[in-house]
PAVEX-579669 format. One record per residue (C-alpha): residue in one letter; chain; z, y, x. Coordinates in steps of 0.2 Angstrom, whole numbers, padded with zeros to 4 digits. Layout:
<nodes>
  code  unit      z      y      x
     A     A      Z      Y      X
...
</nodes>
This chain:
<nodes>
  code  unit      z      y      x
     M     A   0393  -0499   0532
     I     A   0406  -0506   0546
     L     A   0417  -0493   0552
     L     A   0415  -0489   0571
     D     A   0430  -0488   0583
     R     A   0431  -0474   0596
     D     A   0419  -0483   0606
     G     A   0404  -0485   0593
     K     A   0409  -0503   0590
     P     A   0410  -0511   0574
     V     A   0428  -0512   0567
     Y     A   0434  -0531   0562
     G     A   0453  -0536   0559
     N     A   0461  -0547   0570
     G     A   0475  -0552   0562
     K     A   0487  -0543   0571
     A     A   0483  -0524   0570
     A     A   0485  -0515   0555
     T     A   0481  -0497   0562
     F     A   0461  -0493   0566
     L     A   0454  -0477   0573
     G     A   0437  -0471   0576
     Y     A   0421  -0460   0568
     I     A   0410  -0462   0555
     A     A   0394  -0460   0560
     N     A   0386  -0449   0546
     I     A   0393  -0431   0544
     P     A   0399  -0420   0536
     I     A   0407  -0431   0525
     R     A   0407  -0426   0506
     P     A   0426  -0425   0500
     A     A   0433  -0437   0488
     T     A   0419  -0450   0492
     V     A   0428  -0460   0505
     V     A   0432  -0479   0502
     I     A   0439  -0490   0516
     F     A   0440  -0508   0512
     D     A   0447  -0523   0522
     G     A   0442  -0538   0510
     S     A   0456  -0536   0500
     D     A   0463  -0520   0502
     R     A   0455  -0503   0496
     I     A   0458  -0485   0503
     T     A   0452  -0467   0496
     D     A   0452  -0451   0501
     D     A   0460  -0437   0492
     G     A   0448  -0425   0494
     N     A   0460  -0414   0505
     G     A   0458  -0427   0520
     K     A   0473  -0439   0516
     L     A   0469  -0457   0515
     V     A   0477  -0465   0500
     G     A   0481  -0481   0492
     A     A   0484  -0497   0500
     V     A   0491  -0487   0517
     G     A   0504  -0492   0527
     R     A   0515  -0479   0538
     G     A   0505  -0470   0549
     I     A   0493  -0456   0550
     N     A   0482  -0460   0536
     R     A   0467  -0445   0538
     I     A   0449  -0442   0539
     D     A   0440  -0425   0546
     Y     A   0425  -0424   0535
     V     A   0418  -0412   0549
     T     A   0419  -0422   0563
     G     A   0420  -0440   0554
     M     A   0436  -0444   0564
     Y     A   0447  -0456   0554
     C     A   0465  -0465   0557
     V     A   0470  -0477   0544
     T     A   0484  -0490   0542
     F     A   0482  -0504   0530
     A     A   0501  -0509   0521
     D     A   0493  -0527   0528
     T     A   0486  -0533   0542
     P     A   0469  -0537   0538
     V     A   0462  -0554   0541
     D     A   0455  -0560   0557
     G     A   0436  -0558   0558
     T     A   0436  -0547   0542
     P     A   0423  -0532   0544
     I     A   0433  -0516   0540
     T     A   0419  -0507   0529
     C     A   0416  -0489   0523
     D     A   0407  -0480   0508
     Y     A   0406  -0463   0508
     E     A   0394  -0448   0503
     Y     A   0387  -0435   0517
     D     A   0378  -0420   0517
     S     A   0361  -0423   0527
     M     A   0356  -0406   0526
     G     A   0371  -0402   0538
     R     A   0382  -0389   0526
     K     A   0399  -0388   0528
     S     A   0410  -0395   0514
     D     A   0415  -0379   0507
     D     A   0399  -0374   0503
     Y     A   0397  -0385   0487
     A     A   0410  -0375   0477
     D     A   0397  -0361   0476
     D     A   0385  -0373   0469
     F     A   0391  -0374   0453
     K     A   0395  -0356   0447
     P     A   0386  -0348   0433
     E     A   0379  -0335   0443
     K     A   0371  -0346   0456
     A     A   0361  -0354   0442
     K     A   0344  -0351   0444
     V     A   0333  -0352   0428
</nodes>
């Protein structure tokens, strides 16, 4: 899926800007599932909201609840290249911290 900017428009490299911010459409986002790609550089989330990998100096964060992101690539994306994002989200609307209890033995149903 192509990332969206703050105005809901698809994000493309322009050969000048390395920093992008906006919102990911489907929320809440499952931690440690985000992969942002500009055709050559791959950026992932660390499960705590920090974007890591081929990042430059900047905020480099994602909010799993709101879907807001701010990412700075180490190298400026090529003009016309779509900035894409793969991720998992919870379509049932649970908060991300609700997942921790799903795999505890006392919660298992027999």
